[in-house]
N, C-alpha and C positions, 0 to 999 in steps of 0.2 A: 047469149051474145055477151051479156055483162060479165059472165064467168070467163069467157075467152079473152076479153080485154084485160082483165086482171092478170091472167097468166102471161100475156105478152109484156105487160109492164114489169113483171118480176124477172122475166128473162133479160130484158134490157138493163135492169138494175144490176144483176149479177155480172153481165158482160162488162159494164163500166168499172166495176170494182176490180175485175181481173186486169184490165189495162193499166190502172194506176199503180199497181204493185209490181209490175214487170221491171221498170227502171231501177227500183231499189234493189231487187234481186241481182240485177246486172252489176250494180255498183259494188256489192259485197264480193262478188266473184272476180272482179277485175284485179290483176296483179299490179303492185306498186313498182315504179321505176327504181332500179338499184343505183345508189349513190357511188360515184367514183372519186378517188383522191389523187390529186396531181402530185407527183413526186419526181425528184431527180434520182438518178441511180449511180452506183459506183461498183467497181469490181474488186473482189478480194484478191490481194496480190501477195507474192512471196518476197520477203526482204530480210537481209541480214541486219540485225539491230544490235547496238551496244547498250548494255545496262550500266548506268553511271550514277555516281553520287556527286552532287554539286556542292561546293563550299567556297568560302572566301579565304584566301591565303595571304600571307605577308612575306615580303622579301627580307631576309636576314643576311647580313654580311659576316661570315665567321671570322674574317680578318679585320673587322672594324676596330680601330684603336681610339681610346679616349685619352685626350691630352689634358693632363691636370696641372694645376699650379704647383711648382716645386718650391715656392716660397711665398709668403703673404705679401700683399702690396696692392696698389691701386693701378688699374688698367689705364695706360696712357694712350695707346693707339691700337686699333684692330685693323689689320690689313686685308682680311678675307671675309667672305660671307658664305652662308650655306649654298652648296651647289658649285662652288669654285673648285677647279682642279688645281692640285698643288704637287710640287716635287719634294722629294725627301730633303730635309734641311731648310726648306723655304721658310722665311719669317712670317709668322701668323699674327703675332701681337707683341706689343712692348709694354712692360710694366714700369712704373716710376722707379728709376735706378739711383735716386739721390742717396738713400740710406746704404745701398750696396756699394756705391763709390766711396762713401765715407768709411765703411768697414774695410775696404781695400787700403785706403790711405793709412788708417790706424794700424792695420796689420803690417804694412810696409815699414812704418816708423818703429814699431816694436821689434821687428826683425833686424832693422838697422842698429838699434840700440844694443840688442843682445849680441849681435855679431861683433860690434866694437868692443864690448866687454870681453867676449870670448877671445878676440885677437890679443887684447891687452893681457889677459890672464895667461894666454899661451906664451907670450914673451916673458912674463914673470916666472913661470915655471921653468923656462929654459935657463934663465939667469940663476935661479936657485940650484938647478942641476949643475951648472958650471961652478957655483960657489961651494957646493957641498963637497966637491972633489978637493977643494983647498981648505975645507973645514971652516968656512966662514959662516955657514948656517947649519942648523941641526937638521937631521932627517925628518923630524916632526913637522917643521915648518914647510919642508918640501911636500910632505904628504898632504898637509892641509891645502896647499896651493893646487896640487894635482886634483884633490877632491872638488875644489871649487871650479876647476877647469871642466871636470866631468859634468857638474851641475849646469854650467853655462852651455856646454855642448848640447845637453838635452833641451835646454831652453831655446837654443837656436833652432833645433829640429822642430820643436813645438810651434815656434813662431812661423817657420816655413810652412807647416801644415795649416796654420790659421790663415796665412796669406793666400795659400792655394784655395782654401774653402771660401774665402771672401771673393776671390776672382771667379770661382765657380758660381757663387750666388749672383755675381754681377752678370755673368753669362745667362743665368736663368731668368733674368728680367727680359730676355729676348726669347719668346716662345716660338719654337720651330716645329715643323712637321716631322714626326719620327719616321714616317713612311710616305711613299708617293700614293696618291689617290685623289679622293674628292671630299670636300668638307660636307659631311652629312648633317651635322648639327653645330650651330654656334650658340654657346650658352651665355656669353658675356658681351658687354658693350663698353665703350670708352667711358671712364669715370667710375666704373664699378670697383668696389674694394673686395678683394678675394682673399680667402683664407688658404692655408696650406692644404693641398690636395683637392681643391675645388675643381670640378671639370670645366674646361674652357672650350674645347672643340671635340668633335668626334670625326675622325678621318676614316673613310671606308675605302678599302682597296678596290672593290667593284669588279674584279676580274673573275672571282669565284663566288657564287651566291648560293644560298639555301632558301627554298620556299617552305615555310612552315604552315601547314593547313590544320587548323583546329577543328576537331570533330567531336560530337557527343559520344558517350560510351555506348549508346544504343546501336551505333553503326560499327562497333568494333568487330563483330563477327563477319562483316562483309569486306573489311579492309585488310589487305595483306601486303607485305613487302614484295616488290616486283611488279605490282599492278601499274599500268601506264596511267599517267595523269596528263590531260590536255589542259594547257594553261595559256592565258593571254592577259595583257594589261587591260584595265577598264577603258572602253572606247577604242581599243585596237583590235584589228582582225588578224594580226600576226600570231599564229599558234606555235607553241612549243610543246613537244611531247617527250616526257622523260619518266622513268620508273620511280616508284617510291623507294627511297634508300633505307629508311628506318622508321619505326613507330616508337614514340616516346611519350611517357605520361607528362602531363602539364603540372609541374610542381606548384602546390598552393591552390590548385583548382580541382575540385572533385568532379567525378563523372565526366571527364573529358580527357582526350589524348591528342597528340599531334602526329600527322603524317609528314615526314620531311623528305623533300626532293633536293638532292645535291646537284648543282649545275657547275660543270667544269669551265664554263665560259659565260659571259654575259650576252644574252641574245640581242641586246641593243637597246639602250635607254632604260634598262631596269635598274632601280636604285634601292638600296637598303631602306626599309621602313615603308616602302610602297605596297599597295594592295594588288592582288592577283586573283583573277577569276579562274578557279580550278574545277576540273571535272574528272573525277577518278573513275576509270572504266573497271567495273567490278565483274562483268560477265559479258559474253557475246551469244546471242541467240541466232543460229543459222537457219535460213529459210523459214522465218516466222510469217504466219498469215496475218496480214495487216489490212485494216479498213479505216476510213476517216472517222473521227470521233462522232460525227452526227449520225452515223449509221447504227450506233449502239443505243438502245432505248431501255430504260429501267421499267420493268413491269413487276407485278406482285410475285410472279414465279421466279424472277431474277432478271438478268440482263439478256435481251434478245435482239436479234437483227431480223429483218424481213427480206426473205429471198423472193425475188420477182420472177414469176414463171407464167408466160402467156397472159399478162395483164392481171395476175392475181398475186397478192402478198401472202407468203407463208411464214409464220413466226417460227424462228429457230432459236432455241435456248443455247447460249454460248457462255464460255468462260474467258475472261479477259486477263491480260498480263500487263506488259509495259505500255505506258502512254508516253509518246515521244513525237514532238513536232506536229501536233494535230492529228496523229494516227494512234490507233489502239491495236495492240497485239491480241489475236484470238488464239487462245491455247487449246480450246476444245469446242466442238459443235459444228464446225464448218471447214471446208477446204478452200484452196485457192481457185481463182477463176470463176467464182460464182457472182451473179448479178444481184446486188442488194440495194434496198432503198436507202437514200441519203437524206437530202432535204425533204421534209415532210414525213419522215419515218415515225415521228412522235404522234401523228394523227392516225396511224394504221392499227388495225387489229387483224388477227389471223383470218385469212380468207377474204380480206377486203379487195375490192376491185380497184385498180390503179390506172392512171393515165401517165405514162412515162414522158418526161420532157427533158431536153438537154441533148448533149452529144451522144450519150450512151443509148438514147432511144433509137437511133438509126443503125445500131450494131446488130 
């Protein structure tokens, strides 16, 4: 009986051990729930894009004229300022003309003196000619008188030239516009003393302009004459498109050149010396596959996008091209019309389960 009791207790002990191990085994065999990533999606599209080079240009007036001082003096009055429109011959400034008026008076007096001497000598020569016929004077005296008359004649001519020069200098104290246009730069103010040839004003015609676009030498291979340039003034939305007219080296500056665009008319409000936002169209890619920038993710293997198919993300290695307006060109790896992950793509891996949200989820 005692032996039977011990056997029963052993059986109960083994039975209890078996029950306690069963839940542990079940826990190891149970499958873990798969994590899903919420993403928005976009569709690859076909789009014609323009490849361009952006740069800052400046407006140059090829017909701009610099008005310089034609004689030294002190500026007495300035009648115009930068930005003023002027007509040809319009008075721009006046210089102190006291010295010029004095020079005119001196030249007039000298001409009057020499003219009087010339007239008197002319009468004397005529009397000697009458007297020589009656043999009252010798031919030598007549020749001397005629020679003196010639000297006085040259003196009168020189005095007339001096008077004309003095009058011209008096006129030069009144600085006038050589051409019609607009005052681009005013270099002087009333009270300034200026030397001969000093610039006073710059007058720009403004009807025909040139836009000079400075570019580094590294872009030379992509820039050609005839390429279209999209231009606008800073802060303005009015666009002007014209071709590149010529390419010129920038004298005195290494590793740089200029693309010049000649305009046969002013688009309106453009002034010489102003800045222009320029975009040179170097190429056009027709039917390029485009996606938003957030769709492209950098991975160790390269740039990838995640194609969404029945709630699963599939990594696709792609090659990218032009980036423009928040979009990226895909040159290889995927075609148009494919649904790809956008926001949230950076959290994905190949084969990840996704939950699509946004408008594209209902398509």
